[in-house]
C-alpha positions as CSV (number, residue, x, y, z in Angstrom):
1,M,188.4,-34.3,-9.2
2,S,186.2,-35.6,-11.9
3,Y,182.6,-36.3,-11.1
4,D,179.8,-38.1,-13.0
5,F,177.6,-35.1,-12.7
6,D,177.9,-31.4,-12.0
7,L,174.5,-31.4,-10.2
8,F,172.6,-34.4,-8.8
9,V,169.0,-33.4,-7.8
10,I,167.0,-35.6,-5.4
11,G,163.3,-35.1,-6.1
12,A,161.5,-34.3,-9.3
13,G,159.0,-31.9,-7.9
14,S,158.5,-28.3,-9.0
15,G,161.8,-26.9,-7.5
16,G,163.9,-29.9,-8.4
17,V,162.8,-30.1,-12.0
18,R,163.2,-26.3,-12.5
19,A,166.7,-26.4,-11.1
20,A,167.7,-29.5,-13.2
21,R,166.2,-28.2,-16.5
22,F,167.8,-24.8,-16.3
23,A,171.2,-26.1,-15.0
24,A,171.3,-28.5,-18.0
25,G,170.3,-25.7,-20.3
26,Y,173.3,-23.7,-19.0
27,G,175.5,-26.6,-20.0
28,A,175.8,-28.6,-16.7
29,R,175.7,-32.4,-16.5
30,V,172.6,-33.0,-14.4
31,A,170.9,-36.0,-13.0
32,V,167.5,-36.2,-11.2
33,A,166.3,-39.1,-9.0
34,E,162.6,-39.6,-8.2
35,S,161.1,-42.5,-6.3
36,R,157.4,-41.6,-6.5
37,Y,155.9,-39.4,-9.2
38,L,157.2,-36.8,-11.6
39,G,156.0,-33.3,-10.8
40,G,156.0,-33.8,-7.0
41,T,153.2,-32.9,-4.6
42,C,151.8,-30.1,-6.6
43,V,151.1,-32.0,-9.8
44,N,150.1,-35.3,-8.2
45,V,148.5,-34.8,-4.7
46,G,148.5,-31.0,-4.3
47,C,147.5,-27.8,-6.1
48,V,146.7,-29.2,-9.5
49,P,144.3,-32.0,-8.6
50,K,142.9,-29.9,-5.8
51,K,142.0,-27.1,-8.2
52,L,140.3,-29.6,-10.4
53,L,138.2,-30.8,-7.5
54,V,137.4,-27.2,-6.5
55,Y,136.1,-26.6,-10.1
56,G,134.0,-29.7,-9.7
57,A,132.6,-28.6,-6.4
58,H,131.6,-25.2,-7.6
59,F,129.2,-26.6,-10.2
60,S,126.6,-27.2,-7.6
61,E,126.4,-23.5,-7.0
62,D,126.4,-22.7,-10.8
63,F,123.5,-25.0,-11.3
64,E,121.5,-23.3,-8.6
65,Q,122.2,-19.8,-9.9
66,A,121.5,-20.6,-13.5
67,A,117.8,-20.4,-12.9
68,G,118.1,-16.7,-12.2
69,F,119.4,-16.3,-15.8
70,G,116.5,-18.2,-17.4
71,W,118.0,-21.7,-17.5
72,S,115.8,-24.6,-16.6
73,L,117.8,-27.6,-15.6
74,G,116.8,-31.1,-14.8
75,E,117.8,-32.7,-11.6
76,A,121.6,-32.7,-11.4
77,S,123.6,-35.7,-10.3
78,F,127.2,-36.1,-9.4
79,D,129.5,-39.1,-10.0
80,W,132.7,-39.0,-8.0
81,P,134.4,-41.9,-9.9
82,T,134.1,-40.0,-13.1
83,L,135.7,-36.9,-11.6
84,I,138.6,-38.9,-10.2
85,A,139.1,-40.9,-13.4
86,N,139.3,-37.7,-15.4
87,K,141.6,-36.1,-12.8
88,N,143.9,-39.1,-13.0
89,R,144.1,-38.9,-16.8
90,E,145.1,-35.3,-16.6
91,I,147.7,-36.0,-14.0
92,Q,149.2,-38.8,-16.1
93,R,149.4,-36.3,-19.0
94,L,151.3,-33.9,-16.8
95,N,153.6,-36.6,-15.6
96,G,154.5,-37.2,-19.2
97,I,155.1,-33.5,-19.8
98,Y,157.5,-33.4,-16.8
99,R,159.4,-36.5,-18.1
100,N,159.7,-34.8,-21.5
101,L,160.9,-31.5,-20.0
102,L,163.7,-33.3,-18.2
103,T,164.8,-35.7,-20.9
104,N,164.6,-33.1,-23.7
105,S,166.8,-30.8,-21.5
106,G,169.5,-33.4,-21.5
107,V,168.9,-34.4,-17.8
108,T,169.6,-38.0,-16.8
109,L,166.5,-39.4,-15.0
110,F,166.9,-42.1,-12.4
111,E,163.6,-43.6,-11.2
112,G,164.3,-44.9,-7.7
113,H,165.0,-43.9,-4.1
114,A,168.1,-41.8,-3.8
115,R,170.3,-41.9,-0.7
116,I,173.2,-39.7,0.1
117,V,176.4,-41.7,0.8
118,D,178.8,-38.8,1.3
119,A,179.2,-35.1,0.4
120,H,179.6,-36.0,-3.3
121,T,178.0,-39.4,-3.7
122,V,174.4,-40.5,-4.2
123,E,173.2,-44.1,-4.4
124,V,170.1,-45.0,-6.5
125,N,168.9,-48.6,-7.1
126,G,172.2,-50.0,-5.9
127,Q,174.3,-47.8,-8.2
128,R,176.5,-45.0,-6.9
129,H,176.9,-41.7,-8.7
130,S,179.4,-38.9,-7.9
131,A,178.4,-35.3,-8.2
132,E,180.1,-32.0,-7.5
133,R,176.9,-30.7,-5.9
134,I,173.9,-32.5,-4.6
135,L,170.5,-30.7,-4.4
136,I,167.8,-31.9,-2.0
137,A,164.3,-31.1,-3.2
138,T,162.3,-33.9,-1.6
139,G,159.4,-31.8,-0.5
140,G,157.0,-32.4,2.4
141,W,154.6,-35.1,3.6
142,P,151.3,-34.7,5.5
143,Q,151.2,-35.5,9.2
144,I,148.4,-37.1,11.2
145,P,148.6,-36.8,15.0
146,D,149.5,-39.8,17.0
147,I,146.1,-40.4,18.5
148,P,144.3,-43.7,19.1
149,G,142.7,-44.8,15.8
150,R,144.8,-42.6,13.6
151,E,145.0,-45.5,11.1
152,H,141.4,-44.9,10.3
153,A,142.0,-41.3,9.2
154,I,143.2,-40.1,5.8
155,S,145.4,-37.2,4.6
156,S,145.4,-35.2,1.4
157,N,147.5,-38.0,-0.2
158,E,144.6,-40.5,0.1
159,A,141.7,-38.0,-0.5
160,F,142.5,-37.8,-4.2
161,F,142.1,-41.5,-4.7
162,L,138.9,-42.3,-2.7
163,E,136.8,-44.8,-4.6
164,Q,133.6,-43.1,-3.5
165,L,132.6,-39.7,-2.1
166,P,132.0,-40.2,1.6
167,K,128.5,-39.2,2.8
168,R,129.7,-37.7,6.1
169,V,133.2,-36.1,6.4
170,L,135.1,-34.6,9.3
171,V,137.9,-32.3,8.2
172,V,140.4,-31.6,10.9
173,G,142.7,-28.5,10.7
174,G,142.8,-24.8,10.4
175,G,145.1,-24.1,7.5
176,Y,144.4,-23.5,3.8
177,I,144.4,-27.3,3.0
178,A,141.7,-28.0,5.6
179,V,139.5,-25.0,4.4
180,E,139.9,-26.0,0.7
181,F,139.0,-29.7,1.3
182,A,136.0,-28.7,3.5
183,S,134.8,-26.6,0.6
184,I,135.3,-29.5,-1.9
185,F,133.5,-32.1,0.2
186,H,130.7,-29.8,1.1
187,G,130.3,-28.5,-2.5
188,L,130.1,-32.1,-3.9
189,G,127.3,-33.0,-1.5
190,A,128.9,-34.5,1.5
191,Q,127.7,-33.6,5.0
192,T,130.9,-31.8,6.1
193,S,132.2,-30.5,9.4
194,L,135.4,-28.6,9.8
195,L,137.0,-29.0,13.2
196,Y,139.8,-26.7,14.4
197,R,141.3,-26.6,17.8
198,G,141.8,-22.8,17.8
199,E,139.4,-19.8,17.9
200,L,139.4,-19.2,14.1
201,F,141.0,-20.8,11.1
202,L,143.7,-19.4,8.7
203,R,146.1,-18.1,11.4
204,G,148.4,-15.5,9.8
205,F,145.8,-14.2,7.3
206,D,144.2,-10.8,7.6
207,G,141.6,-10.8,10.4
208,A,138.8,-9.4,8.1
209,V,139.5,-12.2,5.6
210,R,139.3,-14.9,8.2
211,E,136.1,-13.6,9.7
212,H,134.5,-13.0,6.3
213,L,135.3,-16.5,5.1
214,R,133.9,-17.9,8.3
215,D,130.6,-16.1,7.8
216,E,130.3,-17.1,4.1
217,L,131.1,-20.8,4.8
218,S,128.5,-20.8,7.6
219,K,125.9,-19.3,5.3
220,K,126.5,-22.1,2.8
221,G,125.7,-24.7,5.5
222,L,129.2,-25.9,6.2
223,D,129.4,-26.9,9.8
224,L,132.3,-25.0,11.5
225,Q,133.4,-26.2,14.9
226,F,136.2,-24.1,16.5
227,N,137.9,-25.0,19.8
228,A,137.3,-28.6,18.9
229,D,139.8,-31.4,18.6
230,I,139.6,-35.2,18.2
231,A,140.9,-37.4,21.1
232,R,140.4,-40.8,19.4
233,I,138.8,-42.5,16.4
234,E,137.0,-45.8,16.4
235,K,135.8,-47.9,13.5
236,R,132.4,-49.5,14.0
237,A,131.1,-52.8,12.6
238,D,129.3,-51.2,9.8
239,G,132.4,-49.5,8.6
240,S,131.5,-46.0,9.9
241,L,133.7,-44.0,12.2
242,A,133.1,-42.5,15.6
243,A,135.3,-39.6,16.5
244,T,135.4,-38.8,20.2
245,L,136.3,-35.1,20.8
246,K,138.3,-33.9,23.8
247,D,135.2,-32.3,25.2
248,G,133.5,-35.7,25.3
249,R,131.2,-35.3,22.3
250,V,131.1,-38.1,19.7
251,L,130.7,-37.3,16.0
252,E,129.9,-40.0,13.4
253,A,131.4,-39.9,10.0
254,D,132.4,-42.1,7.0
255,C,135.7,-40.3,6.6
256,V,138.0,-38.4,8.9
257,F,140.4,-36.2,6.9
258,Y,143.4,-34.6,8.6
259,A,145.1,-31.4,7.3
260,T,147.1,-30.5,10.4
261,G,150.4,-29.8,8.9
262,R,153.2,-31.3,6.8
263,R,156.7,-32.4,7.7
264,P,159.9,-32.4,5.6
265,M,160.4,-35.6,3.6
266,L,163.8,-36.8,4.9
267,D,163.1,-40.5,5.3
268,N,166.1,-42.7,4.5
269,L,167.8,-39.8,2.8
270,G,171.2,-40.6,4.3
271,L,171.6,-37.3,6.1
272,E,173.4,-39.1,8.9
273,N,176.3,-39.7,6.5
274,V,176.9,-35.9,6.0
275,E,177.0,-32.7,8.0
276,V,173.6,-31.3,7.3
277,K,171.9,-29.3,10.1
278,L,168.2,-29.2,10.7
279,D,166.4,-26.3,12.3
280,K,164.2,-26.6,15.4
281,R,161.2,-27.5,13.3
282,G,163.0,-30.4,11.5
283,Y,163.6,-28.7,8.2
284,I,166.9,-28.5,6.4
285,E,168.8,-25.4,7.4
286,V,170.2,-23.4,4.5
287,D,171.9,-20.0,4.0
288,E,170.8,-17.3,1.5
289,L,172.5,-19.3,-1.3
290,F,170.5,-22.5,-0.4
291,Q,173.7,-24.2,0.9
292,T,173.5,-26.5,3.9
293,S,176.2,-26.8,6.5
294,T,178.0,-29.0,3.9
295,P,178.8,-26.6,1.1
296,S,178.4,-29.2,-1.7
297,I,174.9,-30.1,-0.6
298,L,172.1,-27.7,-1.2
299,A,168.3,-27.7,-0.5
300,L,165.2,-25.9,-1.6
301,G,161.4,-26.0,-1.7
302,D,159.2,-27.4,1.0
303,V,162.1,-29.3,2.6
304,I,163.6,-26.1,3.9
305,G,160.3,-24.8,5.3
306,R,160.5,-21.2,4.2
307,V,157.4,-20.3,2.0
308,Q,155.8,-23.6,1.0
309,L,154.3,-22.7,-2.3
310,T,154.9,-24.1,-5.8
311,P,155.9,-20.8,-7.5
312,V,158.4,-20.1,-4.6
313,A,160.0,-23.5,-5.2
314,L,160.2,-22.8,-8.9
315,A,161.9,-19.4,-8.2
316,E,164.3,-21.1,-5.7
317,G,165.2,-23.7,-8.4
318,M,165.9,-21.0,-10.9
319,A,168.0,-19.0,-8.4
320,V,170.2,-22.1,-7.7
321,A,170.7,-23.0,-11.4
322,R,171.6,-19.4,-12.3
323,R,174.0,-18.9,-9.3
324,L,175.9,-22.2,-10.0
325,F,175.9,-22.2,-13.8
326,K,175.0,-18.8,-15.1
327,P,176.2,-16.4,-12.4
328,E,175.9,-13.3,-14.6
329,E,172.1,-13.8,-14.6
330,Y,171.8,-14.6,-10.9
331,R,169.6,-12.5,-8.7
332,P,168.9,-13.2,-5.0
333,L,165.4,-14.3,-4.3
334,D,163.0,-11.7,-2.7
335,Y,160.4,-13.3,-0.5
336,R,158.5,-10.1,0.0
337,M,155.1,-9.5,-1.7
338,I,154.5,-13.1,-2.6
339,P,150.8,-13.4,-3.7
340,T,148.8,-16.5,-2.7
341,A,145.4,-17.9,-3.1
342,V,143.2,-20.2,-1.0
343,F,140.8,-22.1,-3.2
344,S,138.0,-22.3,-0.7
345,L,134.5,-21.6,-1.9
346,P,134.6,-18.6,-2.0
347,N,138.2,-18.1,-2.9
348,I,140.8,-16.0,-1.0
349,G,143.5,-13.9,-2.8
350,T,146.1,-12.0,-0.8
351,V,149.4,-10.3,-1.2
352,G,151.5,-8.2,1.2
353,L,150.9,-7.4,4.8
354,S,147.7,-8.1,6.8
355,E,146.3,-5.2,8.8
356,E,147.6,-6.9,12.0
357,Q,151.1,-7.5,10.5
358,A,151.4,-3.9,9.3
359,I,150.5,-2.5,12.8
360,E,152.9,-5.0,14.4
361,D,155.7,-3.8,12.1
362,G,155.1,-0.2,13.2
363,H,153.2,1.2,10.3
364,K,150.5,3.8,10.9
365,V,147.8,2.4,8.6
366,K,144.7,3.5,6.7
367,I,142.3,0.7,5.9
368,F,140.0,0.7,2.8
369,E,137.4,-2.0,2.7
370,S,134.4,-2.9,0.6
371,R,131.8,-5.7,1.0
372,F,129.3,-6.2,-1.7
373,R,127.1,-8.7,-3.6
374,P,128.8,-9.6,-6.9
375,M,126.9,-8.6,-10.0
376,K,126.7,-12.2,-11.2
377,Q,124.6,-13.0,-8.2
378,T,122.1,-10.1,-8.3
379,L,119.7,-12.2,-10.5
380,T,119.9,-15.2,-8.1
381,E,118.9,-16.2,-4.6
382,C,122.6,-16.4,-3.6
383,Q,123.5,-14.0,-0.8
384,E,127.3,-14.5,-0.9
385,R,129.2,-11.3,-0.5
386,T,132.7,-10.4,-1.6
387,L,135.3,-8.7,0.6
388,M,138.0,-6.4,-0.8
389,K,140.5,-4.7,1.4
390,L,143.6,-2.5,1.1
391,V,146.1,-1.8,3.9
392,V,147.9,1.5,3.2
393,D,150.8,3.2,5.0
394,A,149.3,6.5,6.2
395,D,152.7,8.3,6.0
396,S,154.0,7.2,2.6
397,D,150.7,6.3,1.0
398,R,152.2,3.0,-0.2
399,V,149.8,0.0,-0.4
400,L,151.2,-2.6,2.0
401,G,148.6,-5.3,1.5
402,C,145.7,-6.3,-0.7
403,H,143.2,-8.9,0.3
404,M,140.1,-10.4,-1.3
405,V,137.5,-13.0,-0.6
406,G,135.2,-13.8,-3.5
407,P,135.0,-15.4,-6.9
408,E,138.2,-15.5,-8.9
409,A,140.2,-13.9,-6.1
410,G,143.4,-15.6,-7.1
411,E,143.1,-14.4,-10.7
412,I,142.5,-10.8,-9.6
413,I,145.2,-10.7,-7.0
414,Q,148.0,-11.7,-9.4
415,G,147.9,-8.4,-11.3
416,L,147.7,-6.4,-8.0
417,A,150.8,-8.3,-6.8
418,I,152.8,-6.7,-9.6
419,A,151.6,-3.2,-8.5
420,L,152.5,-3.9,-4.9
421,K,155.9,-5.3,-5.9
422,A,156.5,-2.1,-7.9
423,G,155.7,0.0,-4.8
424,A,152.4,1.4,-5.9
425,T,150.8,4.0,-3.7
426,K,147.1,4.4,-3.0
427,Q,147.2,7.4,-5.3
428,V,148.3,5.2,-8.1
429,F,145.4,2.9,-7.4
430,D,143.0,5.9,-7.3
431,E,144.3,7.2,-10.7
432,T,143.9,3.8,-12.4
433,I,140.8,3.4,-14.5
434,G,138.7,0.5,-13.6
435,V,137.3,-2.3,-15.9
436,H,133.6,-1.9,-15.8
437,P,131.5,-3.7,-14.9
438,S,133.8,-6.0,-12.9
439,A,134.5,-6.9,-9.3
440,A,138.1,-6.1,-9.8
441,E,137.4,-2.4,-10.4
442,E,136.5,-2.1,-6.7
443,F,140.2,-2.1,-5.9
444,V,140.6,1.2,-7.8
445,T,137.4,2.9,-6.6
446,L,137.9,2.6,-2.8
447,R,138.0,6.2,-1.6
448,T,137.0,6.4,2.1
449,P,139.0,4.8,4.8
450,V,137.1,2.7,7.3
451,S,137.2,3.8,10.9
452,R,138.6,1.4,13.5
């Protein structure tokens, strides 16, 4: 049977664009449909604008610390609309780059909502297009719990477009998005409280990392409230918000920001027209080849709910394109040793197993840890401390996990991820010469295991 396209991609986010570009480069006839914005969550309402806001928030600390190095500054002032306008301009530039990447690769771009009609047909803007294979890469969408007054709360989607910086912010959630935005709002001068219903945020991260970040955020004056959750939100006559907690307390705010999870974006996708199974969490179920229960329909990225990170979606997109159209270059995707960063202030960088995961997996472990005041802060009043930690298998000497809380943790952890991916032992770390003076050298000078 002859089709209009060899591959029809629904969603022009990181994974969808990567799959489309490389499939077209391998000679396939490819189409992409996008109804919102080119670049997906990451470019528009995710990692890119968030990182720009984190940079903005960090300047308040830079100004304070500059005095220790002899700089005399006038009173600093911050203008939120300027930051947002500049951020918007950069995002528009990136949207244009994504458009050029697609069109220059020979991909046909449809701007409109795509709906699956059957196993080989997609409808966009009233027009139907046939395809040998359909790839769903529609990503995720933030969720706000169904509580009274939820319409008064915002998610990360809206946070990037607030007209003014709220004076008082309640951030609700215990994941990395909540921690990052709490740091952003606090760093930019808002009175910020972070509420999490559990005992301690960042579940799944190494315990020492979680506790260290808790202590550092508290030292900075960020109000952390654990075992706390909102029962309802009310808007008052003056426009302010009153959040009533489940324990009966009432907190006043100008903004209530929810970061309590994301759901797969499957709205009006037409899945009822085909045999595509969902898992118990509502994500699209795929096999190791990213095929759904209908072989001609594939899915990747946040919509399958595996590892919801931009570089992972990129790798999945590459794997799909290679398997379908350049099989001699295909390699199965390895989800082990994926490095990640949390751009809180201070940053977190981590790769491999946490101490708790390593023990749970049956490893006998040695733990190497260092906590110190970074050199940059020794001439300042800042008392922030950095944490560096290695989790080592006691029998094989292999480094199982590497964790850091401190400045530029994400930049430092990337190189270490290569070492862990290559199977480096603690001896390899010990025999590596450090870069002096730097914080990163601490990872190759840890000599004495800590006792537990």
